[in-house]
C-alpha positions in Angstrom: -141.2 -113.0 -25.7 -143.5 -114.8 -28.5 -143.2 -118.4 -28.8 -143.5 -120.8 -31.9 -143.4 -124.7 -32.1 -142.2 -126.6 -34.8 -143.4 -130.1 -35.4 -141.2 -131.8 -38.1 -138.4 -134.1 -38.7 -134.9 -133.5 -37.7 -132.1 -133.0 -40.4 -128.7 -134.1 -39.3 -126.9 -131.5 -41.8 -128.8 -128.6 -40.1 -130.1 -127.2 -43.3 -133.7 -128.2 -43.3 -136.4 -129.7 -40.9 -136.4 -129.0 -37.2 -132.9 -127.4 -37.2 -133.8 -124.9 -39.9 -136.9 -124.0 -38.4 -135.4 -123.3 -34.9 -132.7 -121.1 -36.6 -135.5 -119.3 -38.6 -137.8 -118.6 -35.8 -134.9 -117.5 -33.6 -133.6 -114.9 -36.3 -137.2 -113.8 -36.7 -137.4 -113.0 -33.0 -139.4 -115.6 -31.4 -138.8 -118.4 -28.9 -138.5 -121.7 -30.8 -139.6 -125.0 -29.5 -139.8 -128.5 -31.2 -141.6 -131.7 -31.4 -139.7 -134.3 -33.5 -141.6 -136.6 -35.8 -138.5 -138.4 -37.3 -134.8 -138.6 -37.3 -133.2 -138.4 -40.5 -129.4 -139.3 -41.7 -129.1 -136.8 -44.5 -127.1 -133.7 -45.9 -127.4 -131.4 -48.9 -127.3 -134.2 -51.5 -129.7 -136.6 -50.1 -131.4 -138.7 -47.2 -129.7 -141.9 -46.3 -132.3 -143.1 -43.6 -135.2 -142.4 -41.5 -136.1 -143.3 -38.1 -139.7 -142.4 -37.2 -140.7 -141.7 -33.6 -143.5 -143.6 -31.8 -146.9 -141.9 -31.7 -146.7 -142.2 -27.8 -143.5 -140.2 -27.8 -144.7 -137.6 -30.1 -147.7 -137.1 -27.8 -145.4 -136.7 -24.9 -143.5 -134.0 -26.5 -146.5 -132.2 -27.5 -147.9 -132.2 -24.0 -144.6 -131.2 -22.5 -144.6 -128.0 -24.7 -148.2 -127.1 -24.4 -148.4 -127.7 -20.7 -145.5 -125.3 -20.0 -144.9 -122.9 -22.8 -148.0 -122.4 -25.0 -146.9 -121.5 -28.5 -148.1 -118.5 -30.2 -147.9 -120.1 -33.5 -147.3 -123.8 -34.8 -145.4 -125.1 -37.8 -145.9 -128.5 -39.1 -143.5 -130.0 -41.5 -142.5 -133.6 -42.4 -145.0 -136.1 -40.9 -145.2 -139.3 -42.7 -147.5 -141.8 -41.1 -151.3 -141.6 -40.3 -150.7 -142.6 -36.7 -148.5 -139.5 -36.2 -150.8 -137.3 -38.2 -153.7 -138.6 -35.8 -151.7 -137.5 -32.7 -150.8 -134.1 -34.0 -154.5 -133.3 -34.9 -155.5 -134.6 -31.5 -153.2 -132.6 -29.3 -153.5 -129.4 -31.5 -157.3 -129.7 -31.0 -157.0 -130.5 -27.3 -154.9 -127.7 -26.5 -156.7 -125.2 -29.0 -153.6 -124.4 -30.8 -153.6 -121.3 -33.0 -151.6 -119.6 -36.2 -151.0 -123.2 -37.4 -148.8 -123.2 -40.7 -148.8 -126.4 -42.4 -146.0 -127.2 -45.0 -147.4 -130.3 -46.5 -144.0 -132.0 -47.3 -144.9 -134.8 -49.9 -142.8 -134.5 -52.9 -139.0 -133.9 -53.2 -137.3 -131.9 -55.8 -136.6 -135.2 -57.5 -140.0 -136.3 -57.6 -139.5 -138.9 -54.7 -142.4 -139.3 -52.5 -142.0 -138.2 -48.8 -145.2 -139.4 -47.4 -146.8 -142.8 -47.1 -149.7 -142.8 -49.7 -152.3 -143.6 -47.1 -151.1 -140.6 -45.0 -152.2 -138.0 -47.8 -155.9 -138.7 -46.8 -155.1 -138.4 -43.2 -153.4 -135.1 -43.9 -156.1 -133.5 -45.8 -158.7 -134.8 -43.3 -157.2 -134.2 -40.0 -154.7 -131.5 -40.2 -155.9 -129.2 -43.1 -159.0 -128.2 -41.1 -156.9 -127.0 -38.1 -154.5 -125.0 -40.5 -154.6 -121.4 -40.9 -152.4 -121.7 -44.1 -150.7 -124.6 -46.0 -147.6 -123.8 -48.1 -147.2 -126.5 -50.8 -144.8 -126.3 -53.7 -145.9 -126.7 -57.1 -145.6 -130.4 -57.2 -147.2 -130.9 -54.0 -150.2 -128.5 -55.2 -150.3 -130.6 -58.3 -151.0 -133.8 -55.9 -153.4 -131.9 -53.8 -155.4 -130.2 -56.6 -155.3 -132.9 -59.2 -154.1 -130.2 -61.6 -151.1 -129.6 -64.0 -149.5 -126.3 -63.0 -147.3 -125.0 -66.0 -148.0 -121.1 -65.7 -149.0 -118.4 -63.4 -152.6 -118.9 -64.2 -152.5 -122.5 -63.5 -151.1 -121.5 -60.0 -154.0 -119.2 -59.5 -156.4 -121.9 -60.5 -154.9 -124.4 -58.2 -154.5 -122.0 -55.3 -158.1 -121.0 -55.5 -159.4 -124.6 -56.0 -157.7 -125.6 -52.8 -158.8 -122.4 -50.9 -162.4 -123.3 -51.9 -162.0 -127.0 -51.1 -160.6 -126.8 -47.8 -161.6 -123.5 -46.5 -157.9 -122.6 -45.6 -155.5 -120.1 -47.1 -153.1 -121.5 -49.8 -149.6 -120.2 -50.7 -148.2 -122.1 -53.6 -144.5 -121.5 -53.9 -143.1 -120.5 -57.3 -139.7 -121.9 -56.9 -140.2 -124.5 -59.7 -139.2 -122.2 -62.8 -142.5 -120.5 -62.8 -143.3 -116.9 -62.3 -139.8 -115.9 -61.5 -140.0 -117.3 -58.0 -143.2 -115.1 -57.2 -145.6 -117.0 -55.0 -149.5 -117.3 -55.3 -151.5 -116.7 -52.2 -155.4 -117.6 -52.2 -157.1 -116.4 -49.1 -161.0 -115.8 -48.6 -161.4 -116.1 -52.3 -158.9 -113.5 -53.1 -155.5 -114.0 -55.2 -152.5 -112.0 -54.1 -149.0 -112.4 -55.6 -146.0 -112.2 -53.3 -143.5 -111.1 -55.7 -139.9 -112.5 -55.8 -136.9 -112.6 -58.0 -135.2 -115.7 -58.8 -131.8 -115.8 -57.2 -129.0 -117.9 -58.9 -128.1 -120.2 -55.7 -127.9 -123.8 -56.1 -128.0 -124.2 -52.3 -131.7 -124.3 -51.9 -131.9 -127.3 -49.2 -134.5 -126.3 -46.6 -135.9 -123.3 -48.3 -139.4 -124.6 -47.8 -139.0 -125.3 -44.2 -137.4 -121.9 -43.7 -140.2 -120.0 -45.4 -143.1 -121.7 -43.5 -141.1 -121.3 -40.3 -140.7 -117.6 -41.0 -144.4 -117.1 -41.6 -145.1 -118.9 -38.3 -142.7 -116.5 -36.3 -144.3 -113.6 -37.7 -147.9 -114.7 -37.1 -146.7 -115.4 -33.7 -145.7 -111.8 -33.3 -149.1 -110.8 -34.3 -148.6 -109.9 -38.0 -151.7 -110.3 -40.3 -151.5 -113.3 -42.6 -150.5 -111.2 -45.7 -147.7 -109.3 -43.8 -146.6 -112.5 -42.3 -146.0 -114.1 -45.7 -144.5 -110.9 -47.2 -142.0 -110.7 -44.5 -141.3 -114.2 -44.8 -140.6 -113.9 -48.5 -138.1 -111.1 -47.8 -136.4 -113.2 -45.3 -135.9 -116.2 -47.5 -134.8 -114.0 -50.5 -132.3 -112.4 -48.0 -131.0 -115.7 -47.0 -130.6 -117.2 -50.5 -128.7 -113.9 -51.5 -126.2 -114.6 -48.8 -124.9 -117.4 -51.1 -123.9 -119.4 -47.9 -122.0 -122.6 -49.5 -120.9 -125.2 -46.6 -120.9 -128.7 -48.2 -119.7 -130.6 -51.2 -123.4 -130.8 -52.2 -124.6 -128.8 -55.4 -128.1 -127.8 -54.2 -131.4 -129.6 -52.8 -132.0 -133.4 -52.3 -131.3 -134.3 -55.8 -131.0 -138.0 -54.7 -134.1 -137.6 -52.6 -135.0 -140.7 -50.3 -138.2 -142.3 -51.1 -140.0 -143.1 -47.8 -142.6 -145.3 -49.3 -139.7 -147.6 -50.3 -138.5 -147.5 -46.7 -141.7 -148.4 -45.1 -142.3 -151.2 -47.6 -138.8 -152.5 -46.6 -139.8 -152.4 -42.9 -143.0 -154.2 -43.4 -141.1 -157.1 -45.2 
């Protein structure tokens, strides 16, 4: 059986983060493993608190996985501090990890920051070079590219610019009212649109985690990058079409926790 590793934060409500990744990888036919970067107290309406793991403990988790069950693909999600980014980069390089899918979790739906400002440089310098593909949403792609994205043409320009700049494939997700939820993939200088239909479902908490995990699972099974992305898109569309509604929340993290405030409070 093929294997995949998720390096991300834990979501106590089970809809995003490590929990969503494990469910997605399992349902896509691979054995899922995890290395947790942070514990969060959250549900579908917001994040109440975050407890980051130590760099040493993250390193021990990664050693435990790679020394026993080598992953056929790796998904990286929420990682908010430079120290943790350094550990991930070091271990993935040491073990020559392959098929790395990086979901640069930086900006919440509400616009709140989900990463320390100094971590952005570490993310692009240390982890981007190791990734096969990154999967930013539109606000994250704007931060990374320095461009405003308001149209399909803007998505193509930003994806191409990031593809050229970092030499990795870039999938900009169209889930922010652009292009009817179609995603723009820039790979090896070529633009491919991954068609999608907007689904009227307010319960979209964790969709980014789910998509990137499905891509990793498909890569682990040996699919080409384009096929892995297309199959992942089909999977997330099917999940949204199911219209599962468990909680009182009305959608994504509309009261998203701002990690920069949390870290500033800790320093005080």
